[in-house]
N, C-alpha and C positions, 0 to 999 in steps of 0.2 A: 560476503555483495552486500549484504543489511544482518549489522548486528542488533540479534535477538536479545544478545543480553541484558542493556537496559533499559527494560520495562516498554509498554505501549509505543510504540512509534508513529511519528505521524511524515510519511512521505510524501512533500507537496513536490510539485513538480511543472516543468515548464512547457507548455503545452508540445508534443510529437516527441517528449523524449524520453519514452518507454516505463511511464509506471505500471499498467499492464505489463507486459512483457519482465518490468522488475516483480513483481506480482506473482507468475506462472512460475518466476525462478525460482522462488522462497517457495511455493508450493512443491515444486520439484523437487526440492531439495529435504521440505520435512516428509516428506509422500517415502523418498526413498530413505528416510531412517527411522522408518517401523511409527509415522505419524498420522494423525488427521489430520482437519483442514475444513472449517468452514470458510466457504467463498460466496462472499457477501457484495452484492454492484446492482452499483444503477445500470447500466448498461452489459447485457453476455458479451463476452470478448470475440472477437475474429477469431469461428470457427477453425479456421486455415492456422492461425498463425498460434491458438492453443494448440491443437494436431504438434504443429514445428517444434515445437520447447518442449511438450509433454510424449516428445515419438516414444520412449523408454516404455509408457505405462501399459497395463494389462489391466481385462478387467479387474482386477482384485486390487491395484491399488487410484483407479477411479474410479472405488468404490468405497476408500478412503477423504472421498469429499463430498461434502451437503455444499449444494449451488444453494442461495438462494436469491432471486431476482428481485431488488424490493422497490424499482421504475424510481421514481422522483416520490414513494413516501417511502423511508427508512424508517421516521418513527411507530408507524403497523406495525413493523416488521421486529423492535425493539425483542420486543417479551420473548419469541422466536428462535431471535442468534440464543438469549440468556440463557434459556431452556433447553438447548442444543450446546451451547458451550459448556453447561455441567461437565458434563462426562469427558472433558478434556484437562489436561496434564501439559507442566512444561515442553513434552516437547510433541504439540501439537501447535495448529495455530490456528486463529482468526484474522479474515480478509476480508474490511470494508473497503473494497475500490469506490472511488468519486465520492466518498461517503455527503459530498455537498455539489450545490451546482456550480456551472466552470465560470458562470457568471453571475453580478453580484455579490450583494453577500448573505455568505450560509444563515436558513434556516435560523429561530431557537431552534427552537421543535429540532434539527441536523444536530445543532452543537449539542444540547441535551442529550440527543440520545450516545453519540459520542461520550461525552465524557460518564455517563451512565453505563456506561460498558466497559468504560475506561477501570470504575471504578469497583465494578464489579465480576470483572475478568483477570482478577489477578492470580489465578493458578495456569493460564495459561498465555501464551505467545497475543499479542495483538499490533498488526501496523490495517493502521487505517490511512488512502492516500485521496489527493484532490489537488485540480490544479492551481496552481499559484500565478498569482499577477504583479504584475512592473511593481515596481513599487517609484511612485507617482511624485513622493515627496521632495526632491532633491539630494537624500541622503545618496552620497559617491561610495559609500562600502557596503548598500543594503541595495540588490538588483532586484532580487525578486520577495516577494510576501505571502505566507503563509493563511490560509483562507482558518476562521474559528476565532480568530482575538486571544486574547490572554487566558479563559479559561479555556481552550482544546492546549495550548500551549501548558498552561499548569497541567496538565494531566497525560499529557504525550511528549516526550523526545521529539524534535522534530525534523528530519535530515531531508535538505533539496539535492532534487533531481534537475541538472540542468540538460542541455547540450551544452556540448565545445564548443565558446568559443571560434576556434581555427581551426578544428580538426575535426571532419565530415565525419556521423556517423559513432565519435564519439563521446557518450555523455560525460559528467559529471555528479559523485556523489559528495557534499558537504554535507560534514558532524560536527560540531562545537565545529575545533582548528583540525577538525580532519578530512581529505581529500580522498578518493579513490577515483580510476577512472574505468568505466565501462564500451567494451565495442558493444555495438549491437551486431548480431549474428541469425543468421536460419533461427537456432539454438535459444534466441532471447539475447540478454543482456552476461556479457562476460567479462571475468576483469580483467585491467592489461596493465604494466607496468606505463609511468606518465609518461 
């Protein structure tokens, strides 16, 4: 679903497209392959939704996940995330879900935090997510825009996650010239053929 071999990823998602479900699916895959996870989030995900996606987990699987709830203050928790990341390898992952707010511009502190994390955490996988916003420039080729500007674009590969325009329940992941189609299910997002 998400190719982690491209370096740090920024999942920029349209509202309601399922970025947290996508991340929970990545967590499930990483843990099932023996990896560890640092899940840092602005908001704790819906427990029922998380349980349905992580339903195959036992206690030992949950022990592989460190959760940091940073609320609206990512810069305050950056040192903690970096400290925890020092023991991680390429089979592990750090996920920052909603690294910045859904409205307005990302703060300088948030932008510098994710860029620093990208620089420091080269020995593990890193995925950050944010809500994309509609392009108001009139550019027909660009429907959604990612948050964070050029600093984040230099530090991360941006992947867009959107609701399919015509098919209910279907999501589209766009990365460079590649498109993948996903279906929202009880177990999260599942890749489907177009």
